[in-house]
C-alpha positions, 0 to 999 in steps of 0.5 A, a space after each residue: 549593640 553596645 559601642 564597646 567590647 568590654 565593660 569595667 564597673 566599679 566596686 562600691 562601699 556597701 557590701 553584703 555581710 557574707 561571701 558572695 559572687 562579686 555581682 551579688 556582693 556589692 549591694 548599693 542602689 548605684 551598683 544595682 544600676 551598674 549591674 543592670 547596665 552591664 547585663 543588658 549590654 551582654 558584653 564581657 563585663 568585670 568589676 574593678 575592686 581596690 582589694 582584688 583588682 579585676 574581678 569576674 562577676 561570678 567570682 566568689 568574694 568575702 566582704 572587705 574594706 579597701 578604698 583605692 584613694 586611701 592607698 599609697 600612690 605606689 599601690 594605686 599605680 601597681 593596682 592599675 597595671 594589675 587590673 590591665 594585666 588580668 584583663 588581658 589574661 581573661 579577655 585576650 588581646 586588647 588591640 583595637 578593642 574598646 573598653 568602657 569604664 564606669 568608675 570614679 576618676 581615682 579608679 579609671 585614672 590608674 587603669 585607662 593608661 595601662 589599657 591604652 598601652 595595651 592597644 585598647 581604646 578607652 571610654 569613660 562616659 560619665 567622666 564629665 557628669 557630676 556624681 549626683 547625676 549618675 543615677 539619672 544617666 543610668 535611668 536614661 540608658 534603661 529608658 533608651 534600651 527599652 524602646 
């Protein structure tokens, strides 16, 4: 069993050309690893999108181009509150629940404080791992899970 109650994974730049379920819209190798990690843990999981906020994996989305660090700080702050509010709406009370975030600091820094304000414990397991080592981390998690 996972050491978290809810998993949030990041959106990615590489997307399918046509509208799709969110879990199928993001097509990069990195997102494929995120998705496998999320589905293997069978926890409620969601995608955090700079354009759409918090997205359920089966929500239908059209391709878009928005990168959170390219938006004004006021947007990023409102976006973080919007993500947390929608998570509370979809997942219920966050008090005493652990939320694991798999996203860059630009995304998690806006969301984590709002989740903590709502009573959640937030974990960002890849925060101190260099970006170029993330895929290896997911590969190791797959090896551990398959034992």
